[in-house]
Every structure is written in C-alpha cells, then in structure tokens.
NUKEDREN-708483 format. One record per residue (C-alpha): residue in one letter; x, y, z. Coordinates in Angstrom, 2 decimals. Example, Ala and Ser with C-alpha at 12.3 -4.5 7.8 and 13.67 -1.06 7.14 Angstrom:
2
+---------+---------+---------+---------+
| residuo |    east |   north |      up |
+---------+---------+---------+---------+
|       A |   12.30 |   -4.50 |    7.80 |
|       S |   13.67 |   -1.06 |    7.14 |
+---------+---------+---------+---------+
//
This chain:
461
+---------+---------+---------+---------+
| residuo |    east |   north |      up |
+---------+---------+---------+---------+
|       M |  -10.24 |   46.42 |    0.23 |
|       I |  -10.34 |   49.78 |   -1.55 |
|       A |  -12.03 |   52.67 |    0.47 |
|       L |  -15.49 |   53.07 |    0.04 |
|       S |  -18.37 |   54.96 |    1.95 |
|       A |  -21.54 |   53.33 |    2.94 |
|       S |  -23.70 |   55.29 |    0.60 |
|       E |  -21.40 |   54.17 |   -2.32 |
|       I |  -21.62 |   50.79 |   -0.95 |
|       A |  -25.52 |   50.80 |   -0.76 |
|       D |  -25.98 |   51.85 |   -4.39 |
|       I |  -23.32 |   49.28 |   -5.35 |
|       V |  -25.56 |   46.44 |   -3.86 |
|       K |  -28.67 |   48.00 |   -4.47 |
|       G |  -29.74 |   48.08 |   -0.77 |
|       K |  -31.29 |   50.53 |    1.65 |
|       L |  -28.73 |   52.27 |    4.03 |
|       H |  -29.46 |   52.97 |    7.53 |
|       G |  -26.89 |   55.15 |    9.40 |
|       E |  -24.22 |   57.58 |    8.20 |
|       A |  -23.85 |   57.97 |    4.67 |
|       S |  -20.27 |   59.10 |    5.20 |
|       A |  -19.06 |   55.90 |    7.21 |
|       I |  -15.80 |   54.40 |    5.43 |
|       V |  -15.26 |   50.78 |    4.67 |
|       N |  -11.45 |   50.12 |    4.13 |
|       M |  -11.12 |   46.93 |    5.51 |
|       P |  -12.33 |   43.44 |    4.23 |
|       A |  -15.52 |   41.90 |    4.79 |
|       V |  -15.86 |   39.45 |    7.80 |
|       F |  -18.58 |   37.06 |    8.77 |
|       D |  -17.07 |   36.20 |   12.22 |
|       S |  -17.70 |   39.17 |   14.86 |
|       R |  -14.51 |   38.34 |   16.54 |
|       E |  -12.18 |   39.15 |   13.32 |
|       A |  -13.73 |   42.54 |   12.70 |
|       K |  -11.17 |   45.46 |   12.76 |
|       N |  -11.58 |   49.26 |   12.47 |
|       G |  -13.30 |   49.61 |    9.06 |
|       S |  -14.56 |   46.44 |    8.38 |
|       L |  -17.70 |   45.31 |    6.53 |
|       F |  -19.52 |   42.83 |    8.73 |
|       L |  -21.64 |   40.25 |    7.03 |
|       A |  -24.69 |   38.89 |    9.20 |
|       L |  -25.07 |   35.63 |    7.59 |
|       V |  -27.87 |   33.12 |    8.69 |
|       G |  -26.56 |   29.60 |    9.28 |
|       E |  -27.96 |   26.24 |   10.51 |
|       H |  -27.17 |   26.99 |   14.11 |
|       Q |  -26.11 |   30.57 |   14.49 |
|       D |  -27.79 |   34.01 |   13.39 |
|       G |  -25.17 |   36.48 |   12.30 |
|       H |  -27.77 |   39.52 |   13.12 |
|       D |  -27.17 |   38.30 |   16.92 |
|       Y |  -23.57 |   39.28 |   16.68 |
|       V |  -23.66 |   42.96 |   14.93 |
|       E |  -22.99 |   44.96 |   18.31 |
|       A |  -20.49 |   42.58 |   18.93 |
|       A |  -18.70 |   43.57 |   15.27 |
|       M |  -19.51 |   46.96 |   15.89 |
|       N |  -17.69 |   46.98 |   19.28 |
|       N |  -14.34 |   45.49 |   17.34 |
|       G |  -14.64 |   48.07 |   14.82 |
|       A |  -16.94 |   47.40 |   12.02 |
|       A |  -18.09 |   50.39 |   10.16 |
|       L |  -20.92 |   48.85 |    8.33 |
|       T |  -23.30 |   45.35 |    7.91 |
|       F |  -25.11 |   43.72 |    5.43 |
|       S |  -28.27 |   42.44 |    6.86 |
|       T |  -31.89 |   41.27 |    5.54 |
|       R |  -33.23 |   43.10 |    8.34 |
|       S |  -32.94 |   46.19 |   10.70 |
|       V |  -29.92 |   46.32 |   13.34 |
|       K |  -28.04 |   48.20 |   15.15 |
|       G |  -25.41 |   50.76 |   13.85 |
|       N |  -24.86 |   51.54 |   10.40 |
|       H |  -26.28 |   49.18 |    7.97 |
|       V |  -27.32 |   48.33 |    4.50 |
|       I |  -30.42 |   46.22 |    4.35 |
|       V |  -30.22 |   43.40 |    1.23 |
|       S |  -32.33 |   40.76 |    0.33 |
|       D |  -29.46 |   38.47 |    0.00 |
|       V |  -26.27 |   39.08 |    2.00 |
|       I |  -24.34 |   36.81 |   -0.32 |
|       E |  -25.65 |   38.02 |   -3.51 |
|       A |  -24.66 |   41.69 |   -2.16 |
|       V |  -21.22 |   40.73 |   -1.35 |
|       S |  -20.73 |   39.60 |   -4.64 |
|       L |  -21.80 |   42.91 |   -6.38 |
|       L |  -19.44 |   44.61 |   -4.33 |
|       A |  -16.65 |   42.14 |   -5.12 |
|       Q |  -17.22 |   42.78 |   -8.73 |
|       Y |  -17.46 |   46.46 |   -8.36 |
|       V |  -13.72 |   46.35 |   -6.69 |
|       R |  -12.77 |   44.04 |   -9.55 |
|       S |  -13.75 |   46.37 |  -12.27 |
|       E |  -12.29 |   49.06 |  -10.30 |
|       L |   -8.60 |   47.19 |  -10.13 |
|       K |   -7.71 |   47.16 |  -13.69 |
|       E |   -4.18 |   46.72 |  -13.23 |
|       M |   -4.39 |   43.70 |  -11.14 |
|       K |   -4.10 |   40.56 |  -12.58 |
|       V |   -6.80 |   37.84 |  -11.50 |
|       I |   -5.76 |   34.15 |  -11.67 |
|       G |   -8.43 |   31.37 |  -11.12 |
|       I |   -7.54 |   27.88 |  -10.37 |
|       T |  -10.01 |   24.92 |  -10.67 |
|       G |   -9.65 |   21.20 |  -10.73 |
|       S |  -10.74 |   18.08 |   -9.14 |
|       Q |   -7.06 |   17.74 |   -7.19 |
|       G |   -4.56 |   19.96 |   -5.99 |
|       K |   -6.25 |   23.62 |   -6.06 |
|       T |   -5.00 |   24.87 |   -2.78 |
|       S |   -1.45 |   23.41 |   -2.60 |
|       T |   -1.25 |   25.08 |   -6.34 |
|       K |   -2.39 |   28.47 |   -5.06 |
|       D |   -0.18 |   28.17 |   -1.68 |
|       L |    2.74 |   27.58 |   -4.40 |
|       L |    1.90 |   30.21 |   -6.61 |
|       R |    1.48 |   32.86 |   -3.79 |
|       S |    5.09 |   31.92 |   -3.12 |
|       I |    6.03 |   32.96 |   -6.42 |
|       C |    4.08 |   35.93 |   -7.21 |
|       S |    4.83 |   37.41 |   -3.82 |
|       T |    8.48 |   37.54 |   -5.04 |
|       S |    7.16 |   40.30 |   -7.36 |
|       G |    4.46 |   42.17 |   -5.85 |
|       K |    1.74 |   42.31 |   -3.37 |
|       T |   -0.65 |   39.02 |   -3.73 |
|       V |   -3.59 |   38.05 |   -2.22 |
|       A |   -4.46 |   34.67 |   -2.11 |
|       P |   -7.20 |   32.89 |    0.49 |
|       M |   -5.49 |   31.13 |    3.43 |
|       A |   -8.31 |   28.39 |    3.63 |
|       S |  -10.08 |   26.83 |    0.80 |
|       Y |  -12.33 |   29.80 |    0.27 |
|       N |  -13.71 |   28.62 |   -3.11 |
|       N |  -17.10 |   29.07 |   -3.27 |
|       E |  -20.07 |   31.91 |   -3.79 |
|       L |  -18.73 |   33.30 |   -0.46 |
|       G |  -15.35 |   32.65 |   -0.49 |
|       V |  -14.41 |   33.84 |   -3.67 |
|       P |  -15.87 |   37.52 |   -3.00 |
|       L |  -14.50 |   37.51 |    0.32 |
|       T |  -10.63 |   36.86 |   -1.20 |
|       L |  -11.51 |   39.79 |   -3.90 |
|       L |  -12.53 |   42.25 |   -1.28 |
|       Q |   -9.00 |   41.84 |    0.59 |
|       C |   -7.55 |   43.48 |   -2.62 |
|       D |   -6.48 |   47.25 |   -2.72 |
|       E |   -4.78 |   49.53 |   -5.42 |
|       K |   -1.49 |   47.93 |   -4.36 |
|       T |   -2.36 |   44.42 |   -5.13 |
|       Q |   -0.61 |   43.12 |   -8.23 |
|       Y |   -2.12 |   39.28 |   -8.08 |
|       C |   -5.00 |   37.91 |   -6.70 |
|       I |   -5.19 |   34.15 |   -6.95 |
|       I |   -8.71 |   32.57 |   -6.66 |
|       E |   -9.72 |   29.06 |   -5.83 |
|       M |  -12.84 |   27.74 |   -7.59 |
|       G |  -14.76 |   24.94 |   -6.47 |
|       A |  -18.04 |   23.56 |   -7.73 |
|       R |  -20.64 |   21.43 |   -6.70 |
|       H |  -23.42 |   21.69 |   -9.72 |
|       K |  -23.25 |   22.99 |  -13.34 |
|       G |  -23.03 |   26.79 |  -13.84 |
|       D |  -21.13 |   27.22 |  -10.38 |
|       I |  -17.53 |   28.15 |  -11.89 |
|       A |  -19.33 |   30.36 |  -14.63 |
|       K |  -21.12 |   32.50 |  -11.69 |
|       L |  -17.84 |   32.78 |   -9.73 |
|       C |  -16.16 |   33.91 |  -13.03 |
|       S |  -19.01 |   36.52 |  -13.72 |
|       V |  -17.56 |   38.12 |  -10.29 |
|       V |  -13.68 |   37.48 |  -10.73 |
|       K |  -13.31 |   38.22 |  -14.48 |
|       P |   -9.91 |   36.22 |  -14.42 |
|       D |   -6.93 |   37.28 |  -16.79 |
|       I |   -5.68 |   33.49 |  -16.11 |
|       G |   -7.41 |   30.42 |  -15.98 |
|       V |   -5.91 |   27.16 |  -14.62 |
|       V |   -7.52 |   23.73 |  -15.11 |
|       L |   -5.36 |   21.18 |  -13.05 |
|       R |   -7.00 |   18.10 |  -14.07 |
|       V |  -10.71 |   16.32 |  -14.19 |
|       G |  -11.05 |   13.53 |  -11.51 |
|       N |  -13.78 |   11.95 |  -10.04 |
|       A |  -14.20 |   14.46 |   -6.59 |
|       H |  -17.67 |   14.86 |   -6.50 |
|       I |  -18.80 |   12.60 |   -8.77 |
|       G |  -21.82 |   11.96 |   -6.95 |
|       E |  -23.03 |   15.29 |   -7.45 |
|       F |  -21.99 |   15.57 |  -11.27 |
|       G |  -22.66 |   11.63 |  -12.42 |
|       S |  -19.76 |   11.56 |  -14.31 |
|       Q |  -16.31 |   12.72 |  -15.34 |
|       E |  -17.61 |   14.53 |  -18.50 |
|       A |  -20.14 |   16.27 |  -16.56 |
|       I |  -17.17 |   17.25 |  -13.96 |
|       A |  -15.41 |   18.23 |  -17.15 |
|       Q |  -17.59 |   20.43 |  -18.58 |
|       T |  -18.38 |   22.43 |  -15.29 |
|       K |  -14.50 |   22.89 |  -14.94 |
|       S |  -14.11 |   24.17 |  -18.62 |
|       E |  -16.74 |   27.28 |  -17.44 |
|       L |  -13.63 |   28.54 |  -16.30 |
|       I |  -11.57 |   28.58 |  -20.00 |
|       Q |  -14.90 |   29.59 |  -21.51 |
|       S |  -14.95 |   32.71 |  -19.43 |
|       L |  -11.68 |   34.15 |  -20.68 |
|       S |  -11.49 |   37.04 |  -23.15 |
|       S |   -9.56 |   36.35 |  -26.17 |
|       S |   -6.54 |   38.45 |  -24.14 |
|       G |   -6.85 |   35.92 |  -21.29 |
|       I |   -4.53 |   32.95 |  -20.71 |
|       A |   -5.10 |   29.30 |  -20.30 |
|       I |   -3.08 |   26.86 |  -18.16 |
|       L |   -4.03 |   23.50 |  -19.00 |
|       G |   -2.96 |   20.35 |  -17.26 |
|       S |   -1.79 |   17.41 |  -19.78 |
|       Y |   -2.57 |   14.94 |  -17.25 |
|       D |   -6.10 |   13.59 |  -18.59 |
|       K |   -7.89 |   13.77 |  -21.77 |
|       F |  -10.84 |   16.23 |  -20.70 |
|       T |   -8.49 |   18.90 |  -19.68 |
|       I |   -6.23 |   19.05 |  -22.23 |
|       A |   -9.20 |   18.86 |  -24.83 |
|       M |  -10.38 |   22.40 |  -23.11 |
|       K |   -7.75 |   24.07 |  -25.66 |
|       S |  -10.65 |   24.25 |  -28.24 |
|       L |  -12.77 |   26.50 |  -25.99 |
|       H |   -9.99 |   29.26 |  -26.13 |
|       K |   -8.91 |   31.36 |  -28.62 |
|       G |   -6.11 |   33.22 |  -26.99 |
|       K |   -2.83 |   32.05 |  -25.65 |
|       I |   -2.52 |   28.53 |  -24.39 |
|       F |    0.15 |   27.24 |  -22.02 |
|       T |    0.06 |   23.34 |  -21.06 |
|       F |    2.07 |   21.79 |  -18.14 |
|       G |    2.99 |   18.36 |  -17.67 |
|       E |    5.68 |   15.56 |  -18.10 |
|       N |    5.46 |   14.85 |  -22.01 |
|       Q |    8.08 |   16.55 |  -24.22 |
|       S |    5.22 |   18.34 |  -26.16 |
|       D |    4.14 |   20.36 |  -22.94 |
|       D |    4.98 |   24.47 |  -22.55 |
|       V |    5.85 |   23.93 |  -19.20 |
|       R |    7.25 |   20.35 |  -17.76 |
|       A |    9.14 |   18.40 |  -15.22 |
|       A |   12.44 |   16.44 |  -16.38 |
|       D |   14.57 |   14.12 |  -14.59 |
|       I |   12.02 |   13.68 |  -11.50 |
|       E |   13.56 |   11.94 |   -8.42 |
|       I |   11.91 |   11.38 |   -5.19 |
|       R |   14.16 |   11.83 |   -2.05 |
|       E |   12.96 |   11.57 |    1.49 |
|       G |    9.57 |   11.47 |   -0.08 |
|       R |   10.09 |   14.75 |   -1.71 |
|       A |   10.31 |   15.65 |   -5.42 |
|       H |   13.50 |   17.28 |   -7.11 |
|       F |   13.16 |   17.63 |  -10.67 |
|       D |   14.37 |   20.22 |  -13.47 |
|       L |   11.82 |   22.77 |  -14.41 |
|       V |   11.44 |   23.45 |  -18.28 |
|       T |    9.79 |   26.28 |  -19.70 |
|       P |   10.26 |   28.56 |  -22.61 |
|       Q |   12.75 |   30.36 |  -20.61 |
|       G |   15.02 |   27.73 |  -20.42 |
|       R |   15.92 |   24.95 |  -17.49 |
|       D |   16.48 |   25.42 |  -13.76 |
|       A |   16.81 |   22.77 |  -10.89 |
|       V |   13.80 |   22.60 |   -8.25 |
|       G |   13.35 |   20.56 |   -4.99 |
|       L |   10.31 |   20.77 |   -3.26 |
|       R |   10.06 |   21.16 |    0.36 |
|       L |    6.65 |   19.55 |    0.02 |
|       I |    5.79 |   15.89 |    0.64 |
|       G |    4.57 |   13.55 |   -2.31 |
|       A |    5.35 |   13.16 |   -5.65 |
|       H |    1.78 |   14.57 |   -7.03 |
|       H |    3.01 |   17.73 |   -6.19 |
|       V |    5.39 |   17.78 |   -9.17 |
|       S |    1.87 |   18.78 |  -11.32 |
|       N |    0.85 |   21.26 |   -8.62 |
|       A |    4.30 |   22.95 |   -8.95 |
|       L |    4.27 |   22.76 |  -12.60 |
|       A |    0.64 |   24.54 |  -12.68 |
|       A |    2.18 |   27.14 |  -10.61 |
|       A |    5.15 |   27.44 |  -12.76 |
|       A |    3.21 |   28.06 |  -15.82 |
|       V |    1.13 |   30.50 |  -14.57 |
|       A |    4.21 |   32.62 |  -13.47 |
|       T |    5.91 |   31.94 |  -16.93 |
|       A |    2.67 |   33.54 |  -18.35 |
|       L |    2.81 |   36.55 |  -16.17 |
|       G |    6.65 |   37.02 |  -16.97 |
|       I |    8.46 |   36.10 |  -14.12 |
|       A |   11.86 |   34.96 |  -14.37 |
|       I |   12.37 |   30.90 |  -14.40 |
|       E |   15.23 |   31.39 |  -11.80 |
|       V |   12.64 |   33.45 |   -9.59 |
|       I |   10.29 |   30.67 |  -10.11 |
|       A |   12.49 |   27.81 |   -9.51 |
|       G |   13.74 |   29.33 |   -6.34 |
|       A |   10.07 |   29.99 |   -4.91 |
|       L |    9.24 |   26.57 |   -5.54 |
|       S |   11.93 |   25.09 |   -3.78 |
|       T |   11.39 |   27.06 |   -0.53 |
|       A |    7.52 |   27.34 |   -0.55 |
|       E |    5.54 |   25.60 |    2.33 |
|       I |    1.91 |   24.53 |    1.84 |
|       A |   -0.05 |   27.20 |    4.47 |
|       S |   -3.34 |   25.06 |    4.60 |
|       K |   -3.75 |   22.80 |    7.65 |
|       W |   -3.95 |   18.94 |    7.73 |
|       R |   -2.72 |   18.44 |    4.15 |
|       M |    0.22 |   16.01 |    4.44 |
|       E |    1.51 |   17.34 |    7.71 |
|       M |    4.66 |   15.67 |    8.59 |
|       H |    4.82 |   14.67 |   12.43 |
|       E |    8.07 |   13.54 |   13.30 |
|       L |    7.68 |   11.78 |   16.76 |
|       D |   10.13 |    9.68 |   18.65 |
|       G |   10.52 |    6.36 |   16.40 |
|       L |    7.52 |    7.27 |   14.44 |
|       M |    6.48 |    9.34 |   11.14 |
|       L |    2.93 |   10.38 |   11.30 |
|       I |    1.55 |   11.70 |    8.08 |
|       N |   -1.76 |   13.53 |    8.74 |
|       D |   -3.52 |   14.27 |    5.39 |
|       S |   -7.29 |   14.52 |    6.95 |
|       Y |   -8.33 |   17.53 |    5.18 |
|       N |   -9.98 |   15.92 |    2.25 |
|       A |   -9.91 |   12.60 |    0.42 |
|       N |  -10.85 |   11.51 |   -3.07 |
|       P |   -9.43 |    8.47 |   -5.52 |
|       E |   -6.58 |   10.43 |   -7.05 |
|       S |   -5.46 |   11.97 |   -3.83 |
|       M |   -5.83 |    8.77 |   -1.87 |
|       A |   -3.88 |    6.78 |   -4.22 |
|       A |   -1.11 |    9.64 |   -4.13 |
|       A |   -1.02 |    9.35 |   -0.32 |
|       L |   -0.70 |    5.68 |   -0.49 |
|       R |    2.25 |    5.86 |   -2.80 |
|       T |    3.98 |    8.64 |   -0.80 |
|       L |    3.57 |    6.62 |    2.49 |
|       L |    5.08 |    3.45 |    0.86 |
|       L |    8.18 |    5.61 |   -0.10 |
|       F |    8.63 |    6.78 |    3.63 |
|       A |    8.38 |    3.17 |    4.70 |
|       Q |   10.65 |    2.05 |    2.20 |
|       E |   13.23 |    4.60 |    2.99 |
|       R |   12.80 |    4.16 |    6.85 |
|       G |   12.56 |    0.27 |    6.76 |
|       G |    9.53 |   -0.06 |    9.04 |
|       E |    5.93 |   -0.90 |    8.56 |
|       S |    3.43 |    1.31 |    6.63 |
|       W |   -0.06 |    1.65 |    8.11 |
|       A |   -2.85 |    3.41 |    6.35 |
|       F |   -5.48 |    4.37 |    8.38 |
|       M |   -8.40 |    5.44 |    5.89 |
|       G |  -11.57 |    6.65 |    6.13 |
|       K |  -14.70 |    7.42 |    3.83 |
|       M |  -14.34 |    9.53 |    0.80 |
|       H |  -17.65 |   11.35 |    0.32 |
|       E |  -19.60 |   12.46 |   -2.68 |
|       L |  -18.67 |    9.59 |   -4.82 |
|       G |  -22.39 |    8.53 |   -5.75 |
|       E |  -23.15 |    5.29 |   -7.02 |
|       S |  -19.44 |    4.37 |   -7.61 |
|       S |  -18.81 |    4.85 |   -4.17 |
|       A |  -18.07 |    1.31 |   -3.30 |
|       T |  -16.24 |    0.53 |   -6.58 |
|       H |  -13.89 |    3.62 |   -5.72 |
|       H |  -13.09 |    2.42 |   -2.43 |
|       L |  -12.64 |   -1.46 |   -3.30 |
|       D |  -10.17 |   -0.01 |   -6.08 |
|       I |   -8.08 |    2.07 |   -3.33 |
|       G |   -7.95 |   -1.04 |   -1.10 |
|       T |   -6.82 |   -3.13 |   -3.70 |
|       L |   -4.24 |   -0.42 |   -4.89 |
|       A |   -2.85 |   -0.16 |   -1.25 |
|       H |   -2.60 |   -4.45 |   -1.57 |
|       E |   -0.94 |   -4.39 |   -4.98 |
|       I |    1.75 |   -1.84 |   -4.10 |
|       G |    2.68 |   -3.23 |   -0.93 |
|       I |    1.18 |   -1.48 |    2.19 |
|       D |    1.43 |   -3.45 |    5.36 |
|       H |   -1.68 |   -2.53 |    7.02 |
|       C |   -4.53 |   -1.06 |    5.69 |
|       V |   -6.86 |    0.06 |    8.55 |
|       A |  -10.38 |    0.74 |    7.24 |
|       V |  -12.41 |    3.21 |   10.17 |
|       A |  -16.32 |    2.59 |    9.53 |
|       T |  -15.18 |    1.88 |    5.80 |
|       P |  -15.32 |   -1.74 |    5.33 |
|       E |  -15.57 |   -1.14 |    1.33 |
|       Y |  -11.66 |   -0.90 |    1.49 |
|       A |  -11.35 |   -4.67 |    1.80 |
|       P |   -9.15 |   -5.13 |   -1.45 |
|       A |  -10.15 |   -7.71 |   -4.19 |
|       S |   -7.69 |  -10.63 |   -4.29 |
|       G |   -4.62 |  -10.32 |   -6.17 |
|       G |   -1.26 |   -8.62 |   -6.42 |
|       D |    1.90 |  -10.11 |   -5.23 |
|       A |    2.14 |   -8.20 |   -2.14 |
|       S |    1.01 |   -9.15 |    1.35 |
|       M |   -0.86 |   -6.73 |    3.15 |
|       T |   -3.21 |   -7.23 |    6.23 |
|       F |   -6.61 |   -5.53 |    6.38 |
|       H |   -8.06 |   -4.15 |    9.51 |
|       N |  -11.79 |   -3.31 |    9.71 |
|       L |  -12.63 |   -0.73 |   12.77 |
|       A |  -15.73 |    0.83 |   13.64 |
|       T |  -14.90 |    4.06 |   15.31 |
|       I |  -12.26 |    6.33 |   15.37 |
|       E |  -11.43 |    5.67 |   19.25 |
|       E |  -11.04 |    1.94 |   18.29 |
|       A |   -8.40 |    3.14 |   15.92 |
|       I |   -6.59 |    4.98 |   18.49 |
|       E |   -6.34 |    2.08 |   20.76 |
|       F |   -5.29 |   -0.25 |   17.74 |
|       S |   -2.41 |    2.30 |   16.90 |
|       S |   -0.88 |    0.43 |   19.89 |
|       H |    0.14 |   -2.36 |   17.32 |
|       I |    2.27 |    0.47 |   15.55 |
|       N |    6.16 |   -0.37 |   16.37 |
|       K |    9.24 |    2.07 |   15.96 |
|       G |   10.35 |    2.87 |   12.66 |
|       D |    6.96 |    2.50 |   11.01 |
|       V |    5.30 |    5.48 |    9.01 |
|       V |    1.49 |    5.93 |    9.54 |
|       L |   -0.94 |    7.82 |    6.96 |
|       V |   -4.31 |    9.00 |    8.45 |
|       K |   -6.76 |   10.13 |    5.40 |
|       A |  -10.22 |   10.34 |    4.91 |
|       S |  -12.84 |   13.20 |    3.52 |
|       R |  -13.18 |   16.35 |    5.97 |
|       A |  -16.51 |   15.11 |    7.00 |
|       E |  -14.94 |   12.16 |    8.95 |
|       H |  -12.92 |   14.47 |   11.47 |
|       F |   -9.85 |   12.21 |   11.29 |
|       E |   -7.85 |   15.10 |   12.43 |
|       L |   -9.16 |   13.76 |   15.57 |
|       L |   -7.65 |   10.47 |   14.67 |
|       A |   -4.30 |   11.84 |   13.85 |
|       S |   -3.83 |   13.62 |   17.34 |
|       G |   -5.10 |   10.79 |   18.96 |
|       I |   -2.61 |    8.53 |   17.65 |
|       E |   -0.03 |   11.26 |   18.20 |
|       K |   -1.14 |   11.21 |   22.00 |
|       A |   -1.23 |    7.67 |   22.05 |
|       W |    2.25 |    7.21 |   20.97 |
|       K |    3.72 |    9.80 |   23.05 |
|       D |    2.25 |    8.18 |   26.07 |
|       R |    3.59 |    4.76 |   25.30 |
|       I |    6.82 |    6.22 |   24.85 |
|       G |    7.09 |    8.28 |   27.66 |
|       E |    5.89 |    5.09 |   29.45 |
|       N |    9.06 |    3.05 |   28.18 |
|       E |   11.65 |    5.94 |   28.93 |
+---------+---------+---------+---------+
//
C-alpha cells in the first residue's frame, strides 16, 4: 500500500480520528488480527460469530498502526459508520493515485480464479503484479486487493463476482478498470438472478464501466458475452476457438488430461502446453493471453508463461496421485458448466489409465427453481458420456434420465461419512472425482477417501 498518515486516511474516508495523526500506514489492510504487521490497517469487522473490535489489541500487538472501527477502541483508530464502505473509499483513493498502474477486471460465470492465476503468471514476467490469492471478488475482497498495490505495481488483477444487479458496477466505481474481461455467461447464481439474460446484464456492467480508452476482452463461447461488443466504443479483443477470434486456440490436443494447442494472436503463433488439468482451461488460457496481448506482452512470453503456470487456489482440480489411485479434488465450487467440464476430464483420465471412473457429486447451490433440472442434466450427461459410477451424496436429483449408450451405476448416499465408507469399492487403477459447491465441504470427503485408501493399501502391503 502507498504510505499515508492516519490524518490523511481519516480525511479520505470521512471518519473521526482518535490517536496520533502522524501514524503511518504503509502495509495492506487486514481483518484477521493474526495477519497484522508493522504499519498495517486493521479492519474491525462485525461478523455473524465474531466482532473484530474484540481483536483490536491483538492486531496492535502484531504491529497494526491504525484501526477502522464503528466505536471507540484502544490505540489509533478512525471511527466510521461502515467499515467496508470506508475501506472502499480508501481503495478508490489509492487507485486514483496510481495512475500508471494497469487494472484488469475479470468476471464471468466460470473460470475467474483460474484465469486470474494464469494472467498473474504472464504479467509477473513483465512487472510487479498484484492479484488475490483467494477468491476475493466482492465488496470487501476487491478493495483489499487494491490496497496491496503501491508505486511499484504495474498490474493489478481483480476478480469481480456478483449476486445482485449493480454489484459489478459498484466494484467498478472503486476499481476503475483499464481492461474488462468477461469470460462467459452461464448458470452460476441463476437462483439469485432468475435468468441467463439477467446474469448477462450484470456481467456487462464491467464492459459498460470502461472509458473509450479502455479495452474489452470478450469470450466467444456464448451469445450473451459476444453481444457485449455493442456496449463498448473502444478497442475490443475476442477470444475463443473460432477463426474470427482475435486470440484463439488451434490444433487442440489433450494429453494426460492437459491441453496442448497453438496460441494464435495478431502477433503470430506459438505452442502452449498447459500444466492445468482439463480441456476447459483452454478458454481460461485464451482469456489471459488476450489480456496480455492487449498489454503488449510478446507472444513467446505469453506462451511460455502459460506452459509453466500453476493454479495457486486450493481445491480446484487438485490431482492426488496415490498408490494405484488418482483422486481429483475439485471441491471448491460447482455449477452446471464446471461440473460438466470436470466429468469430461474424469472420463479422459479413466480412459487413459484403463480403470473405472467414479464421480462423487454433491449439491450445486444457487440454481433456484431450475435446480432439479440442472442436477438431472448433469446426472444424465454422466450416463451418456460413459462415467462408470455416479455417487450422489445427499443429492438424489442426480439420478439420470433413461437413454444414452453408456452403462453407468448410480449410487445414492445420504452423508459424506457414508460416501467415505462406500469408497471401499474403489479399485487400483480407478480415477475418482470429488466435486460440489463449497458449502457442501467436499474437501472433507476428498481427504476422507484419501485416508481410507491409504489405510487399505497399507493393510495389503
């Protein structure tokens, strides 16, 4: 963060300062007192189970120079009516001061975090890059990301999520993006929005926020995203797998579950071999490549960075190579599009290894009235493409409709504990996928299956 005095910060956020006016904040803001360092700004947030005001002293002991609070506390603090609003005002100010820094906003129903990680790998080759390690994509996470930036930061990558109309527009008022990326419009959060059209309107707020000198990056994977070209009068890059796309993938091959392709941009053509698992990462890589192309980064640098990039975020297609078993832990989140992509990846690995495919699937949240239909569609897809075992955990809606040429066994279990016990049916050479929405806590299922397998193998040795 750029260095600011307590009095300057109080003026920026329109709060009342108590304590030393000359105290300097020069480290990012934190809301966990354990993460405070010398010069940090501590946010005394009030949550459902904990009150940050109770941890102000702990934050001070760790070096926090200033606190945002809604009531009087120990040490240097600025009293504000709303801590999140105050940190947004501070982030907006920092953004306005860093005029040479390029800010890239990324939104879409699927792939934001993976695209962010890939783009960070590319941009880091050219200059100091700030991007959130976690999915900090809301009214708190976005300002926190901006406050990590300082005078040396060349690129700031921002994820933008939304649950209501106007959410992205509000984030853009803080971020002021130079480049806006819309990956695709899918069905994630359709329960909140009601329709894909409403989702598209909200995602388009990012493109509408761009100035005429800004750059729009649009995926060509659905009709809603590509139609956003009409909303921007400035420069536009499209990405996808069509001949007409500005940045595209040609000659795609999948080897050991990883995509290899030729990256084609206005600069030319270069080979890319992703380390990431799943064909769905091609679109994420192309989005990152399109941004890098717009930033003027050379194609050979882009291709090289994509070919060495790893996903930094937890529980996203994590590959666990156990003794005789591959376990794919994709338990961070789930929606119809990502679930379909994960099933196809599972199938590829099972075909390569010659074992059976096991899909342990939990509930996909926030699908609204269409929830039952979407779960049925995924169960039917698993049946049609040839998944051997669909293991539905507390989600009987996955039971497939009849039809398809494949033979799949459907298992309906009530709890994670039952699913862990049921994993005793898995054999050497098999491939297991574990996937559900984050609220289902399927990371517990993944770790439980891994432990049960190691115990079994240990007994047999």
